[in-house]
N, C-alpha and C positions, 0 to 999 in steps of 0.2 A: 799408727805408722811410727816406726822408730824415729827418735829425735834427729839423727843424722840425715835420714832420708827427707824428713820434713824441711830441714835447713837447706839441703841440696835443692829440693823443689823450689823453695823460696828464692834461692839464688838464680836458678834457671828461669823462673818467672820474671824476675827483675831484669835479667840479661835479655830475655825475649822482648820485653816491653821497650827496653832501650833500643834494641835492634829494629823494631817496628817504627820507633820514633826517628831513628837516624836514616832509615832507607830513603825517605823522600829527599834527603840531601843529594842523593845521586841524580835526581831530576834537575835540581838546581845546578849541580856541577856540570851536567851535560849541556844545559842551556847557556851557562857562562862560557864553557869551552866553545860552543857553537858561535856565540856572539863575538868572542875574541877572534876566532878564525874568520868570521864574516868581516870584521873590521880590518883584519890583515889583508884579505883578498880584495875587499872593496865592493864586491858584488854578491848579493845574497844568494842568487841562484847558482853560483859556482860551488857553494859549500853545502853539502847535504846535512840534514840534521843528524847528529850522532845517535847511535843506539843508546837507550837509557837503562837497559836491563843490567849490563855489566857494572856501571857505576852504582846502581841501586843495590846490587848484591854486595859490592865492596863496602859501601857505607853501612849496610845492614850488618855485615860481619864485623866492621869496626865498632859499631854500637853494641854488638853482642859481647865482644871482648871487653869494651869499656864498662858495660853494665855488670859483667861478671866481676871485674876488678873492684868496681864500686860496691857491689853487694858483699864481697869478701872483706873489704876494708871497713865498711859500715858495721857488719856483724862482728868483726874482730875488735874494733876500737870502741864500739858503743855497747858492748855486751852488758856492762854494769848499769846502764840507764834503764833497762827493763823494757819499756814500750816506746813506740814512736812518738808519743806525746812529749817525751823528755828531750827530744832532739831540737837543737836550734838550727836555724837556716844557715848560719855562718859555718857551723861544723859540717852540716850536710853538704854545703857547697865545697868545702875543703875536700871531703871524700869524693865528690863528683869531679873535682879538678884532678885528683889522683887517678880516678878511673879514666878520664879523658886523656891524661898524659901518658898512660901506660903504653899504648901502641907506638906513639912517636918515640918514647924512650927506648923501647925494644928495638925499633928501627935504627935509632942512633947507636945503640950498643952493638947491634949486629953489623955495623959498618956498611949499611946499605948504600949502593951507588946513587940512590935518589938524592941523598944529602949533598954529595959532591957535584952532581950534574945540575941539580935544580934547587939550590938552597932557599931561594925566595919562596918557591912553592911548598917546600917542606916546612918552613917556618909559618907560612900562612895556614896550612892544614893543621899544624900542631896547635897554633893559637885558636883556630876554630874548634878543634877537638876539645881543648881545655874549656873553652867557653860553653860549648854545647854540653859537655860533661857536667859542668856546674849547674847549668840551667835544667838539664834532665834530672839531676839529683834533687834539686830543690823542688821542682815541679812534682816529681813523683812522690816525695815524702810529704809535701803539703796535701796532695790528694789523699794519701794514705792516712794522714793525721785527721783530715776532715771526715773520712769514712769511719775512723775509730771513734771520733767524738759523736758522730751520728749513730753509730751502732750501740753506744752506751757501754757501761761496764760489764754487762752480762754477755755481750757478744763482741768483745774487743778483738782486734787484729792480733794474730799470734806474735810472740816475741821474736826479735831478730838475733838474739844472743847465740854465740857459738859455743858457749860453755856446755860441758857434758851434763845433761839432766836426765 
């Protein structure tokens, strides 16, 4: 497989893993919204439980974009390190923060009305996105490093570099 296709596949795999990891946040989001509405009304039976599919899809798409930005940043910035074993957790968390902050930053730059109408919610989601981006990055790279160590030198995980080889 040509080098660029292999790298594109690696980026898509990383983004898909992040998407699957972020999708359950939609369930939590629905539950929190339901509990908040229930507290506002005062009676549980007046507030039906919200659908969870739409928030799950939104969180999965958010994770997909964040994972793709993380994979691009990691591959671009860490191409000289060679393998995953050379990555520190701090640097990985930094690239995860960048991935998690990508969509809130685009929302801010696009002048979304969400920021002006609900700034507290925007800041909350931005903070959660950044924190979950860092956690996803470190968790994913730690698992990949352990698999590379377990595989041994003969069957190591392919490099992440974006340089033309």
